[in-house]
C-alpha angles and dihedrals in degrees: 000000000000116000111204121205100202146359092267091062091048091047092053091047092049091047089055095052105035112099108197111241093010104066132092125190112206123196114208132187146064117280090198089068101064111238093015084080091071096108094041093053092048091051093048093051093044095047090051093055096038092051091051104037106026112129091196138354095283102145134007117221119206129186100209095168109183095340109067090150088071087068098049092120091054093045092048094048096057129081092216127035119187112192118196117200146136106269136198095236137112141285116055124258140302083043111102125217130194124204127187118227093260091052094062105098120233092259090044129229093234114103119273098239090099114099092226127045106260093223091056089052092048090054088062094054116085101189130081109293127196129180116210113192153142131215115263120232096192129035099167122122099276136124116241132027136265119267094255093051090046087057090049090052090052091048094049095046090047091049092050091049092049091049092048091049091050090050089049091240096127134026115202119205093248093055115107 
């Protein structure tokens, strides 16, 4: 497990693993269960920016919610899969962790709101798989996220955008 201290570290890491045209970013979770919506909110923000400012089809962003198995064809057809989800790992949010596919234990550390065990799904994907996540503070039925997870969402989205800018995948209006 890699523990990242800030969005710059995550951005550099993402820049090193994203393969333009062969990468999918998949948001997982349930936004009705407070912080479990972490991955969903990241995917929504990213897909909004990527669809508007993408210079070329560099990454695909999917909001899989609680049904990642519905996107097995997409996951299997990419060289790099970056899952974003709330994870049962230390330390506390807004600290971000990254796990490689082989580091996800058989029972998974991703939250159990998915209809299929995440590890079982990962075993079906042949490409490089990374799980980017933060620890949830609240899993009660509630819309919205806690303040610390909201900061983590902002950090992760910012890191993805910086990496995509560096890879010349997006051009934001304020870029020179």
